[in-house]
BAFI-659145 format. One record per residue: z, y, x of N, C-alpha, C, O, CB in turn; residue in three letters. Coordinates in steps of 0.1 Angstrom, whole numbers, padded with zeros to 4 digits, always signed. Glycine has a CB too. Example, Ala and Ser with C-alpha at 12.3 -4.5 7.8 and 13.67 -1.06 7.14 Angstrom:
BEGIN
+0078-0057+0132+0078-0045+0123+0078-0033+0132+0085-0033+0142+0090-0045+0113ALA
+0071-0022+0128+0071-0011+0137+0079+0000+0129+0080+0011+0134+0057-0006+0141SER
***
This chain:
BEGIN
+0096-0190+0140+0094-0180+0143+0086-0169+0136+0073-0170+0135+0091-0183+0153MET
+0092-0156+0131+0081-0148+0125+0073-0141+0136+0079-0136+0146+0088-0138+0114ILE
+0061-0140+0134+0053-0133+0142+0041-0128+0134+0041-0126+0121+0050-0142+0155GLY
+0030-0126+0142+0015-0121+0135+0004-0126+0142+0004-0127+0154+0012-0104+0133LEU
-0005-0127+0135-0019-0130+0141-0029-0119+0142-0033-0113+0132-0027-0140+0133ALA
-0032-0115+0154-0044-0101+0158-0056-0109+0164-0053-0119+0170-0038-0089+0172PHE
-0067-0107+0163-0080-0111+0168-0079-0126+0168-0082-0132+0178-0084-0105+0182LYS
-0074-0133+0157-0073-0145+0155-0066-0153+0163-0068-0165+0162-0084-0149+0155GLY
-0056-0146+0172-0045-0155+0181-0032-0150+0175-0031-0138+0171-0044-0152+0199ILE
-0021-0161+0175-0009-0156+0171+0001-0152+0181-0002-0156+0192-0004-0166+0163HIS
+0010-0146+0179+0019-0137+0188+0027-0148+0195+0033-0146+0206+0028-0125+0179SER
+0028-0159+0188+0038-0173+0196+0029-0179+0209+0033-0184+0219+0040-0191+0183SER
+0016-0175+0205+0008-0180+0217+0015-0175+0233+0014-0182+0243-0009-0173+0214VAL
+0021-0163+0233+0025-0153+0242+0040-0155+0242+0047-0146+0247+0021-0137+0239PHE
+0047-0166+0235+0061-0166+0232+0067-0152+0228+0079-0149+0229+0068-0172+0245ASN
+0059-0145+0224+0064-0132+0216+0074-0135+0204+0073-0143+0195+0051-0124+0210LEU
+0084-0127+0206+0095-0128+0191+0095-0115+0184+0098-0105+0190+0113-0131+0196ILE
+0090-0115+0172+0089-0103+0166+0102-0094+0162+0107-0097+0151+0081-0105+0155MET
+0107-0086+0168+0119-0079+0162+0123-0070+0150+0131-0069+0141+0122-0072+0171LEU
+0110-0063+0153+0109-0055+0139+0095-0051+0136+0086-0055+0144+0119-0042+0139SER
+0092-0044+0127+0080-0037+0123+0081-0025+0113+0092-0023+0108+0072-0047+0118ASP
+0073-0019+0110+0074-0007+0103+0063-0005+0093+0056+0004+0097+0076+0005+0112ASN
+0060-0010+0084+0050-0012+0074+0049-0001+0063+0051-0005+0051+0053-0024+0067ARG
+0047+0011+0064+0046+0020+0053+0040+0016+0042+0031+0007+0043+0039+0031+0056THR
+0042+0020+0029+0038+0017+0015+0024+0023+0016+0014+0016+0014+0047+0024+0003VAL
+0024+0038+0018+0013+0045+0015+0012+0053+0028+0023+0057+0033+0013+0053+0001LEU
-0001+0058+0035-0002+0066+0046+0000+0081+0039+0002+0084+0027-0015+0063+0053SER
-0002+0091+0050+0000+0106+0046-0013+0107+0035-0023+0100+0036-0001+0119+0061ASP
-0012+0115+0028-0023+0124+0017-0031+0134+0025-0025+0142+0033-0016+0133+0004VAL
-0043+0134+0023-0052+0143+0027-0058+0149+0017-0068+0145+0011-0061+0138+0036VAL
-0050+0162+0014-0055+0171+0002-0067+0178+0003-0070+0184+0013-0046+0182+0001GLN
-0077+0178-0007-0087+0184-0009-0088+0201-0014-0092+0205-0024-0093+0175-0017GLN
-0082+0208-0002-0081+0221-0006-0092+0232-0001-0099+0229+0009-0068+0224-0003THR
-0095+0242-0006-0100+0254-0004-0096+0266-0007-0091+0269-0017-0110+0254-0008LYS
-0099+0274+0003-0093+0292-0002-0103+0298-0011-0115+0297-0007-0091+0305+0012PHE
-0101+0303-0021-0112+0307-0029-0106+0322-0033-0095+0325-0039-0115+0296-0042VAL
-0117+0330-0028-0109+0346-0032-0107+0350-0044-0114+0346-0053-0117+0359-0027PRO
-0095+0358-0046-0090+0360-0058-0081+0347-0064-0077+0348-0075-0101+0364-0066GLY
-0079+0338-0058-0070+0326-0064-0063+0322-0054-0052+0317-0056-0076+0314-0069TYR
-0067+0324-0039-0058+0316-0030-0064+0302-0026-0076+0299-0027-0043+0314-0037GLY
-0054+0293-0021-0056+0280-0019-0058+0273-0033-0049+0275-0042-0046+0274-0011ILE
-0067+0264-0035-0069+0259-0046-0069+0243-0043-0075+0239-0033-0081+0264-0053VAL
-0062+0234-0050-0062+0221-0048-0073+0214-0060-0073+0214-0072-0047+0216-0049ASP
-0084+0208-0052-0096+0204-0060-0092+0189-0064-0099+0184-0073-0111+0205-0051PHE
-0083+0182-0060-0079+0169-0063-0089+0159-0056-0094+0162-0046-0079+0168-0078GLY
-0090+0148-0060-0097+0139-0053-0091+0137-0036-0097+0136-0025-0112+0144-0054ASN
-0080+0136-0039-0072+0131-0026-0078+0120-0019-0085+0112-0025-0058+0128-0028ASP
-0076+0119-0007-0077+0105+0002-0065+0103+0012-0057+0112+0016-0091+0105+0011THR
-0065+0091+0016-0054+0088+0025-0058+0087+0038-0070+0083+0040-0048+0076+0023TYR
-0051+0090+0049-0051+0087+0063-0052+0072+0067-0047+0063+0060-0040+0093+0068ASN
-0058+0070+0078-0053+0054+0082-0039+0053+0082-0033+0063+0083-0057+0048+0097PRO
-0033+0039+0079-0020+0036+0082-0015+0032+0092-0019+0020+0095-0015+0029+0075LYS
-0006+0038+0101+0001+0034+0112+0010+0021+0109+0016+0021+0099+0009+0045+0117PRO
+0011+0012+0116+0020+0002+0120+0027-0003+0132+0021-0010+0140+0015-0007+0116LEU
+0039+0001+0132+0045-0002+0147+0054-0015+0144+0062-0018+0136+0056+0013+0155THR
+0048-0022+0155+0057-0034+0157+0064-0039+0169+0055-0040+0178+0051-0044+0154VAL
+0079-0043+0174+0082-0043+0183+0087-0058+0187+0092-0065+0178+0090-0032+0184ASN
+0083-0063+0201+0084-0076+0203+0095-0078+0215+0099-0067+0221+0070-0083+0206PHE
+0099-0090+0219+0107-0093+0231+0100-0105+0236+0094-0111+0228+0123-0094+0230THR
+0102-0109+0247+0097-0120+0253+0102-0124+0267+0104-0115+0275+0084-0119+0253TYR
+0105-0137+0271+0110-0142+0285+0102-0148+0290+0094-0154+0283+0120-0151+0287CYS
+0101-0147+0302+0096-0155+0315+0105-0164+0323+0118-0163+0322+0090-0146+0324ALA
+0099-0173+0332+0105-0181+0337+0108-0178+0352+0117-0185+0358+0100-0191+0334ALA
+0099-0168+0359+0101-0163+0370+0095-0147+0368+0089-0143+0358+0095-0174+0380SER
+0096-0139+0378+0089-0127+0377+0076-0126+0382+0069-0116+0382+0096-0117+0384LEU
+0071-0139+0387+0056-0140+0386+0048-0143+0371+0037-0138+0368+0051-0151+0396GLU
+0057-0153+0364+0051-0158+0351+0054-0143+0342+0047-0142+0331+0059-0174+0345ASP
+0062-0135+0345+0062-0123+0336+0053-0113+0337+0047-0108+0327+0073-0115+0338LEU
+0050-0112+0352+0036-0103+0352+0024-0109+0348+0015-0102+0344+0034-0099+0366GLN
+0022-0123+0349+0011-0128+0341+0012-0125+0328+0004-0118+0323+0009-0140+0343ILE
+0021-0131+0321+0023-0128+0304+0021-0114+0302+0013-0110+0294+0038-0131+0298GLN
+0027-0108+0308+0026-0092+0308+0008-0087+0306+0003-0080+0298+0033-0084+0325THR
+0003-0094+0317-0015-0091+0318-0020-0097+0306-0030-0091+0300-0025-0099+0334GLU
-0016-0107+0302-0026-0115+0291-0019-0109+0277-0026-0109+0267-0024-0136+0292GLN
-0008-0105+0276-0004-0096+0264-0014-0083+0263-0020-0079+0253+0011-0091+0266ILE
-0013-0076+0278-0023-0064+0277-0037-0066+0272-0044-0059+0264-0025-0058+0291GLY
-0040-0077+0276-0056-0082+0272-0060-0085+0259-0071-0083+0254-0060-0095+0279GLY
-0048-0090+0252-0046-0094+0238-0047-0081+0229-0053-0080+0219-0032-0102+0236TRP
-0039-0071+0234-0040-0056+0227-0047-0049+0232-0044-0037+0231-0030-0049+0226PHE
-0056-0051+0238-0068-0043+0245-0077-0035+0233-0081-0041+0224-0079-0055+0252TYR
-0079-0023+0233-0087-0016+0223-0103-0016+0227-0107-0009+0235-0081-0001+0222ASN
-0109-0023+0222-0125-0021+0225-0131-0015+0212-0143-0016+0211-0133-0036+0229ASP
-0123-0008+0203-0130+0000+0195-0130-0008+0180-0131-0001+0171-0145+0003+0202GLY
-0130-0021+0178-0134-0030+0169-0119-0029+0161-0108-0026+0166-0140-0045+0175THR
-0122-0031+0149-0112-0033+0138-0109-0050+0138-0119-0057+0137-0119-0027+0123TYR
-0100-0056+0139-0097-0070+0137-0087-0072+0127-0079-0064+0124-0093-0077+0149TYR
-0088-0086+0122-0078-0091+0113-0063-0089+0119-0062-0090+0131-0080-0106+0109ASP
-0053-0085+0110-0040-0084+0113-0030-0089+0103-0025-0082+0094-0037-0069+0116LEU
-0027-0102+0103-0019-0109+0094-0006-0111+0099-0004-0116+0111-0025-0121+0091ILE
+0005-0108+0089+0018-0111+0095+0023-0121+0087+0021-0122+0075+0028-0100+0095PHE
+0033-0131+0096+0036-0145+0088+0044-0143+0075+0043-0151+0066+0047-0156+0096ASP
+0052-0131+0073+0057-0130+0060+0047-0127+0049+0052-0128+0038+0067-0121+0060ASP
+0034-0123+0051+0025-0122+0041+0013-0127+0045+0003-0120+0047+0023-0110+0037ALA
+0012-0140+0045+0003-0148+0049-0011-0147+0041-0022-0150+0046+0008-0161+0048PRO
-0009-0141+0028-0022-0140+0021-0028-0125+0018-0035-0121+0009-0020-0147+0006ASN
-0024-0118+0028-0029-0105+0029-0033-0100+0043-0026-0103+0052-0019-0096+0022ARG
-0044-0092+0046-0048-0091+0063-0054-0075+0061-0061-0070+0053-0064-0105+0070LYS
-0048-0070+0071-0052-0058+0076-0065-0055+0085-0068-0063+0094-0043-0054+0082TYR
-0070-0045+0083-0083-0044+0094-0077-0035+0104-0078-0023+0100-0098-0038+0089LYS
-0071-0037+0115-0065-0030+0126-0069-0028+0140-0076-0037+0144-0054-0034+0127ALA
-0066-0020+0148-0067-0020+0160-0056-0012+0169-0051-0002+0163-0078-0016+0161LYS
-0052-0014+0181-0042-0008+0188-0045+0005+0190-0057+0008+0192-0039-0014+0200VAL
-0033+0016+0189-0040+0028+0191-0026+0032+0198-0015+0028+0196-0047+0036+0178THR
-0030+0042+0207-0021+0050+0217-0016+0040+0227-0021+0029+0226-0009+0058+0210GLY
-0007+0041+0237+0001+0035+0245+0006+0023+0241+0010+0023+0229+0010+0042+0249LYS
+0007+0012+0247+0016+0001+0247+0031+0003+0255+0031+0004+0267+0008-0011+0253VAL
+0039+0003+0250+0052+0006+0259+0059-0008+0262+0061-0017+0254+0063+0016+0251ASP
+0062-0008+0274+0068-0022+0279+0083-0015+0289+0084-0008+0299+0054-0033+0290LEU
+0092-0021+0282+0104-0021+0288+0109-0035+0294+0109-0045+0287+0112-0015+0278SER
+0112-0036+0309+0117-0047+0314+0130-0048+0322+0133-0041+0332+0108-0051+0320GLN
+0137-0059+0317+0150-0062+0324+0152-0077+0330+0152-0086+0321+0161-0060+0315SER
+0152-0079+0341+0153-0088+0348+0141-0099+0343+0131-0096+0348+0167-0093+0347SER
+0141-0109+0335+0131-0118+0332+0128-0117+0317+0120-0125+0311+0135-0132+0335LEU
+0134-0105+0311+0131-0104+0296+0123-0089+0297+0127-0079+0304+0147-0105+0284VAL
+0110-0089+0286+0104-0079+0285+0103-0076+0270+0104-0085+0261+0092-0080+0292GLY
+0102-0063+0268+0100-0054+0253+0091-0046+0252+0089-0036+0259+0111-0047+0249LYS
+0083-0051+0239+0069-0045+0239+0071-0038+0224+0075-0044+0215+0055-0057+0241ILE
+0067-0024+0224+0064-0015+0214+0048-0015+0209+0041-0009+0216+0067-0002+0219SER
+0044-0020+0200+0030-0015+0200+0027-0009+0184+0033-0013+0174+0019-0030+0205VAL
+0016+0002+0185+0012+0008+0170+0000+0004+0171-0008+0003+0180+0013+0025+0168GLU
-0002-0001+0155-0017-0006+0150-0019+0006+0145-0010+0013+0143-0019-0019+0138PHE
-0032+0009+0142-0038+0016+0129-0047+0010+0122-0056+0003+0128-0044+0028+0131ILE
-0045+0011+0107-0051+0003+0099-0060+0011+0090-0054+0019+0083-0041-0006+0091CYS
-0072+0009+0091-0083+0017+0083-0095+0006+0075-0103+0000+0081-0091+0027+0095ASN
-0093+0006+0062-0083+0014+0053-0071+0012+0052-0066+0002+0057-0086+0013+0042PRO
-0062+0021+0046-0047+0019+0046-0043+0012+0039-0032+0015+0034-0039+0028+0042PRO
-0048-0001+0035-0044-0008+0024-0050-0023+0030-0060-0023+0036-0049-0003+0008TYR
-0042-0034+0027-0046-0048+0030-0057-0053+0023-0063-0046+0014-0035-0058+0027PRO
-0061-0064+0025-0073-0071+0020-0067-0087+0017-0061-0093+0025-0086-0070+0033PHE
-0070-0092+0004-0070-0106+0001-0076-0113+0013-0083-0107+0021-0078-0109-0011ALA
-0073-0128+0013-0082-0135+0025-0096-0137+0023-0104-0139+0033-0079-0149+0028LEU
-0100-0136+0010-0113-0135+0005-0122-0124+0006-0133-0124+0002-0111-0137-0007ASP
-0114-0112+0014-0119-0101+0016-0120-0091+0007-0125-0080+0009-0129-0102+0020ASN
-0112-0094-0007-0108-0082-0018-0103-0073-0014-0095-0077-0005-0100-0085-0027SER
-0103-0063-0015-0095-0052-0014-0084-0051-0020-0085-0057-0030-0101-0042-0017PRO
-0072-0046-0019-0060-0047-0025-0054-0033-0022-0044-0032-0015-0051-0058-0020VAL
-0060-0022-0028-0059-0010-0027-0049-0002-0036-0050-0005-0048-0069-0007-0027SER
-0040+0006-0032-0031+0013-0043-0039+0016-0054-0033+0015-0065-0024+0025-0038PRO
-0052+0021-0053-0058+0026-0065-0059+0015-0073-0056+0015-0085-0071+0033-0062ALA
-0065+0004-0069-0066-0005-0076-0057-0010-0085-0059-0013-0097-0069-0011-0070ASP
-0044-0012-0076-0033-0018-0084-0030-0007-0093-0027-0012-0104-0021-0024-0076VAL
-0028+0006-0093-0023+0017-0101-0034+0016-0114-0030+0019-0125-0023+0033-0092ALA
-0047+0011-0113-0056+0012-0122-0053-0001-0129-0055+0000-0141-0070+0015-0116GLY
-0048-0012-0125-0046-0026-0133-0034-0023-0140-0034-0027-0152-0043-0039-0124ARG
-0022-0015-0133-0010-0015-0142-0014-0005-0153-0008-0007-0164+0004-0009-0133LEU
-0022+0003-0153-0025+0013-0164-0034+0007-0175-0033+0010-0187-0032+0024-0158LEU
-0042-0001-0169-0052-0008-0180-0050-0023-0185-0053-0025-0197-0065-0007-0174TRP
-0045-0032-0176-0045-0041-0179-0032-0047-0188-0020-0044-0184-0049-0046-0169ASP
-0036-0054-0198-0027-0061-0210-0025-0076-0205-0016-0082-0209-0033-0061-0226THR
-0032-0081-0199-0031-0096-0194-0025-0096-0181-0029-0088-0172-0045-0104-0193MET
-0014-0107-0178-0008-0107-0165-0020-0116-0156-0028-0124-0161+0008-0114-0166LYS
-0020-0113-0145-0026-0119-0134-0020-0130-0128-0010-0128-0120-0027-0110-0125LEU
-0023-0142-0130-0017-0154-0122-0026-0162-0116-0032-0171-0122-0009-0163-0128ASP
-0027-0158-0102-0036-0165-0094-0049-0162-0095-0052-0150-0094-0036-0178-0095GLY
-0059-0169-0099-0071-0167-0104-0074-0163-0117-0085-0158-0120-0077-0175-0103THR
-0064-0165-0126-0064-0162-0141-0057-0153-0147-0046-0151-0143-0062-0172-0147GLN
-0062-0147-0157-0052-0138-0164-0047-0144-0179-0053-0152-0186-0059-0122-0165TYR
-0036-0139-0180-0025-0146-0192-0023-0135-0203-0020-0123-0200-0009-0151-0185LEU
-0024-0140-0217-0017-0132-0226-0014-0137-0236-0022-0146-0240-0022-0123-0229GLN
-0004-0135-0243-0003-0142-0255+0001-0131-0266+0009-0122-0265+0009-0154-0253ASP
-0011-0136-0278-0010-0129-0292-0006-0135-0303-0007-0147-0305-0021-0127-0296LEU
+0001-0125-0310+0008-0130-0322-0002-0125-0338-0002-0129-0350+0026-0122-0321THR
-0009-0114-0331-0018-0107-0343-0031-0107-0335-0032-0109-0323-0011-0091-0349ALA
-0043-0103-0345-0052-0099-0338-0052-0085-0328-0043-0077-0329-0061-0098-0347ASN
-0060-0085-0320-0058-0074-0310-0069-0078-0300-0079-0085-0301-0042-0074-0302GLY
-0065-0067-0287-0075-0067-0275-0069-0069-0264-0061-0061-0259-0082-0055-0273THR
-0073-0080-0257-0069-0082-0243-0077-0074-0230-0089-0074-0230-0071-0098-0240ILE
-0072-0068-0222-0077-0062-0211-0073-0065-0200-0061-0070-0199-0077-0051-0211LYS
-0080-0064-0188-0080-0073-0175-0089-0063-0170-0093-0054-0176-0086-0089-0174PHE
-0090-0068-0155-0097-0060-0144-0107-0072-0136-0102-0082-0131-0084-0052-0131THR
-0120-0070-0137-0129-0079-0127-0129-0072-0114-0135-0061-0112-0144-0082-0132VAL
-0123-0078-0106-0129-0073-0090-0141-0077-0085-0149-0083-0092-0122-0077-0079GLY
-0144-0075-0071-0156-0078-0064-0169-0070-0069-0167-0060-0076-0158-0092-0066GLY
-0180-0074-0064-0192-0066-0063-0201-0071-0073-0209-0063-0078-0197-0067-0050ALA
-0200-0085-0078-0210-0088-0088-0204-0092-0102-0191-0092-0103-0219-0099-0083HIS
-0210-0094-0114-0206-0098-0127-0201-0116-0124-0203-0123-0114-0221-0096-0140PRO
-0194-0119-0133-0187-0133-0132-0188-0139-0145-0185-0132-0155-0171-0132-0127VAL
-0192-0152-0147-0190-0157-0158-0178-0168-0159-0177-0178-0152-0203-0163-0161LYS
-0168-0164-0166-0154-0170-0169-0152-0186-0175-0159-0192-0182-0147-0161-0180PRO
-0142-0188-0170-0136-0200-0180-0125-0195-0190-0114-0192-0185-0129-0213-0172VAL
-0126-0195-0203-0116-0186-0213-0110-0200-0219-0117-0210-0222-0126-0174-0227ILE
-0099-0200-0220-0088-0208-0226-0080-0204-0238-0072-0194-0238-0080-0211-0216LYS
-0082-0212-0249-0074-0209-0262-0067-0218-0261-0071-0229-0258-0080-0208-0275LEU
-0052-0213-0264-0042-0223-0265-0030-0221-0276-0023-0211-0276-0037-0225-0252ILE
-0030-0230-0285-0019-0228-0295-0025-0232-0310-0033-0241-0312-0013-0212-0294GLY
-0022-0223-0321-0025-0231-0335-0040-0222-0336-0039-0209-0337-0011-0230-0351ASN
-0051-0228-0336-0061-0223-0337-0068-0222-0349-0072-0233-0353-0066-0227-0328ILE
-0070-0213-0357-0073-0213-0368-0090-0211-0369-0096-0205-0360-0065-0203-0375ALA
-0095-0218-0381-0113-0218-0384-0112-0201-0383-0103-0194-0387-0121-0227-0403SER
-0124-0198-0377-0128-0184-0377-0124-0176-0366-0128-0164-0366-0124-0179-0389GLY
-0116-0181-0356-0112-0172-0345-0125-0169-0337-0134-0176-0333-0102-0179-0336LEU
-0124-0155-0336-0135-0149-0332-0135-0141-0316-0126-0133-0316-0137-0140-0342THR
-0140-0141-0305-0140-0133-0293-0150-0123-0293-0162-0127-0293-0141-0142-0282LEU
-0147-0111-0292-0161-0103-0290-0159-0092-0278-0149-0086-0277-0165-0093-0306THR
-0169-0092-0269-0173-0090-0257-0185-0078-0259-0197-0082-0261-0177-0105-0251TYR
-0183-0065-0259-0192-0057-0260-0200-0059-0271-0196-0054-0282-0197-0056-0251GLY
-0212-0065-0271-0224-0065-0281-0224-0084-0284-0230-0088-0293-0242-0058-0272ALA
-0217-0092-0277-0216-0104-0277-0203-0109-0284-0192-0103-0284-0217-0107-0264TYR
-0206-0120-0291-0197-0127-0300-0195-0141-0297-0205-0148-0295-0202-0125-0314THR
-0183-0147-0297-0182-0163-0299-0172-0166-0310-0162-0160-0310-0177-0170-0287TRP
-0175-0174-0318-0168-0176-0331-0167-0192-0333-0177-0200-0331-0177-0169-0345LYS
-0154-0197-0336-0149-0211-0338-0150-0214-0352-0144-0205-0359-0136-0213-0334TYR
-0154-0222-0358-0155-0225-0374-0148-0238-0377-0152-0245-0386-0170-0227-0380ASN
-0139-0240-0370-0128-0254-0375-0115-0248-0370-0113-0238-0363-0132-0272-0364ALA
-0105-0257-0376-0091-0255-0372-0088-0264-0361-0092-0276-0361-0083-0256-0383ALA
-0079-0260-0352-0074-0269-0340-0059-0267-0338-0054-0256-0334-0082-0265-0325LEU
-0051-0276-0342-0037-0272-0345-0033-0279-0329-0035-0290-0325-0028-0279-0361LEU
-0026-0268-0325-0017-0268-0313-0022-0279-0302-0015-0288-0297-0003-0271-0318PHE
-0035-0275-0299-0042-0280-0286-0048-0268-0280-0043-0257-0282-0053-0291-0288ASP
-0060-0270-0272-0063-0259-0269-0081-0262-0269-0087-0272-0273-0055-0254-0254GLY
-0087-0250-0262-0102-0249-0264-0105-0244-0251-0099-0233-0248-0108-0240-0276ILE
-0113-0250-0243-0121-0243-0229-0136-0240-0231-0146-0247-0234-0119-0253-0216ILE
-0135-0229-0227-0149-0222-0231-0156-0218-0214-0155-0207-0209-0146-0205-0243ILE
-0163-0227-0209-0171-0225-0200-0182-0219-0197-0192-0225-0193-0172-0233-0198ASP
-0181-0205-0198-0194-0197-0194-0206-0196-0188-0216-0190-0190-0193-0191-0192CYS
-0201-0204-0175-0210-0208-0165-0217-0220-0169-0230-0219-0169-0203-0209-0153ALA
-0211-0231-0171-0217-0242-0175-0221-0243-0190-0229-0252-0194-0209-0251-0171ALA
-0215-0234-0198-0221-0232-0213-0216-0244-0221-0223-0250-0230-0239-0232-0212GLN
-0202-0247-0218-0201-0259-0226-0185-0256-0234-0178-0247-0229-0201-0275-0216THR
-0180-0263-0245-0170-0257-0252-0164-0274-0252-0170-0284-0255-0175-0247-0269VAL
-0148-0274-0247-0145-0289-0250-0129-0286-0253-0123-0275-0250-0148-0301-0236THR
-0124-0298-0259-0108-0298-0262-0101-0300-0249-0104-0309-0241-0104-0310-0273ARG
-0092-0291-0249-0084-0292-0236-0075-0305-0234-0072-0309-0223-0076-0281-0234MET
-0072-0310-0245-0061-0323-0243-0070-0335-0239-0065-0343-0232-0052-0328-0258SER
-0084-0337-0243-0094-0349-0239-0106-0347-0234-0114-0355-0229-0098-0356-0248ASP
-0108-0334-0236-0123-0333-0228-0134-0334-0242-0146-0333-0238-0127-0348-0214GLY
-0133-0335-0253-0141-0339-0263-0150-0326-0264-0145-0315-0264-0134-0343-0276VAL
-0163-0327-0266-0170-0318-0269-0168-0312-0282-0166-0319-0292-0181-0322-0268ASN
-0168-0298-0283-0164-0290-0294-0177-0281-0299-0176-0274-0309-0151-0281-0290LEU
-0189-0281-0289-0196-0272-0294-0202-0273-0307-0206-0262-0312-0204-0271-0286PHE
-0203-0285-0315-0207-0283-0330-0199-0275-0335-0204-0265-0342-0207-0294-0338PRO
-0187-0276-0335-0180-0264-0342-0181-0246-0339-0174-0238-0344-0166-0268-0341ASN
-0190-0245-0330-0191-0231-0328-0200-0225-0335-0209-0233-0337-0193-0228-0315VAL
-0202-0211-0341-0208-0206-0350-0221-0206-0342-0221-0201-0331-0202-0195-0356ASP
-0234-0211-0351-0246-0212-0344-0256-0196-0342-0266-0193-0336-0254-0223-0353THR
-0248-0189-0350-0253-0174-0344-0244-0166-0337-0248-0158-0329-0258-0164-0355VAL
-0229-0168-0338-0222-0160-0330-0216-0171-0317-0204-0173-0314-0211-0153-0339LYS
-0226-0177-0310-0225-0185-0299-0224-0180-0285-0226-0188-0277-0233-0193-0299ASP
-0223-0169-0281-0227-0161-0269-0216-0168-0258-0204-0171-0261-0226-0142-0272ASP
-0220-0170-0244-0212-0171-0235-0213-0157-0229-0224-0152-0227-0214-0182-0228TYR
-0198-0152-0224-0197-0140-0217-0199-0142-0202-0195-0151-0194-0185-0134-0221PHE
-0208-0128-0198-0210-0125-0183-0200-0110-0183-0201-0100-0189-0230-0123-0180ASN
-0191-0114-0175-0181-0101-0172-0185-0092-0163-0187-0097-0152-0169-0105-0167LEU
-0187-0078-0164-0190-0069-0154-0181-0067-0148-0170-0067-0153-0196-0059-0156ALA
-0183-0062-0135-0170-0056-0125-0162-0044-0132-0168-0036-0139-0176-0050-0109ILE
-0150-0043-0129-0141-0029-0135-0133-0036-0146-0131-0048-0148-0150-0015-0143GLY
-0130-0023-0153-0118-0027-0164-0129-0034-0174-0141-0031-0174-0108-0013-0173GLN
-0124-0043-0181-0131-0051-0192-0120-0054-0202-0108-0055-0199-0138-0064-0186GLN
-0125-0056-0217-0115-0060-0228-0124-0068-0238-0136-0065-0241-0107-0047-0236SER
-0118-0077-0243-0123-0089-0251-0115-0086-0266-0103-0088-0266-0120-0106-0243ILE
-0123-0082-0278-0114-0086-0288-0113-0096-0294-0122-0104-0294-0115-0079-0297GLY
-0101-0100-0301-0094-0110-0306-0093-0113-0320-0082-0110-0323-0083-0109-0303VAL
-0100-0117-0332-0096-0118-0343-0094-0135-0347-0099-0144-0341-0104-0109-0350THR
-0087-0136-0360-0083-0148-0365-0070-0155-0358-0068-0167-0359-0094-0156-0363GLY
-0062-0146-0351-0047-0150-0350-0040-0154-0359-0039-0147-0369-0041-0142-0346VAL
-0035-0164-0358-0023-0170-0371-0010-0160-0369-0009-0153-0379-0018-0190-0366VAL
-0003-0160-0362+0010-0153-0363+0020-0159-0350+0016-0165-0340+0017-0157-0379GLY
+0031-0155-0354+0041-0155-0343+0043-0172-0339+0037-0181-0345+0055-0147-0348VAL
+0053-0173-0329+0054-0185-0324+0063-0195-0333+0075-0194-0334+0060-0183-0311TRP
+0057-0205-0338+0048-0215-0330+0035-0212-0331+0028-0216-0322+0051-0229-0333PRO
+0030-0206-0342+0015-0203-0345+0007-0190-0335-0003-0185-0338+0014-0198-0362ASN
+0014-0187-0322+0007-0177-0318-0003-0183-0306-0003-0195-0301+0017-0165-0314ASP
-0012-0174-0302-0023-0179-0294-0020-0176-0282-0013-0165-0282-0035-0176-0297LEU
-0023-0182-0271-0021-0180-0255-0039-0178-0252-0047-0186-0256-0011-0196-0245THR
-0040-0169-0244-0054-0167-0239-0055-0166-0223-0048-0159-0216-0060-0155-0246ILE
-0064-0173-0220-0065-0174-0203-0080-0168-0201-0090-0171-0207-0063-0193-0197ALA
-0080-0161-0192-0095-0156-0186-0095-0161-0172-0088-0156-0164-0097-0139-0185VAL
-0103-0171-0168-0104-0171-0153-0113-0171-0147-0123-0178-0152-0100-0180-0149GLU
-0116-0165-0136-0126-0162-0127-0121-0160-0114-0109-0157-0111-0133-0152-0131PHE
-0132-0162-0102-0128-0160-0089-0140-0148-0086-0152-0150-0087-0128-0176-0080THR
-0135-0136-0081-0143-0122-0077-0155-0128-0069-0153-0139-0063-0133-0110-0065PRO
-0168-0121-0069-0178-0123-0061-0179-0113-0052-0179-0101-0056-0190-0125-0068ILE
-0180-0114-0042-0182-0103-0030-0193-0102-0023-0194-0093-0014-0173-0104-0019PHE
***
């Protein structure tokens, strides 16, 4: 049964069946405008979004009129607005949560032993969060679409290179992170990674295997068997990267060529909030 969890309680506790919901993609825009003599109303940009409304409709059945009354009172207590924003998680999006509270009245229509309830939530901010409390805002998603060249897959970014180039990705959270970088494919001697003023260079060939650079543990190992490869790292260019938050890029040189000689790069980290 599809439903939702609110205040840490699932709707199934009250035998509620969710009939429909209206989850707007984006709420209304608040435009930053001002009247300027001689120019009229000027739009200064920096627009913001209003808190987002979500409307959910439920139905439920009771064994008797007395049970219906008790059940209705319990549901009223569940939806009671004490001014606090609580986690709101829908069953069909279990990896996302809104900060929400019930606003306005909760409408109830009753026919015999069947009740129907319409509930309007207000979500502020008007976008969901991942379960680790990292925001999933439209601005963040838009920024990633315009900047990232790597594909986000779980906790790692992936990109395939057939020539020297730059990989771009976004580090979320509130603190820098030390990633695990994986180089997979036909790795030529002299392969070099450059992140700002920091450089990492590998001075040996490794055919059709992989290198794991753990920047937190400061280790370099072969992917196939875990053998220590640090002796092959350039003694001068042996930096372990500490990635700042926001939009980041790493330059890659020494790529051999197209498949099967291409290079797959994975940059793995967990944002710190």
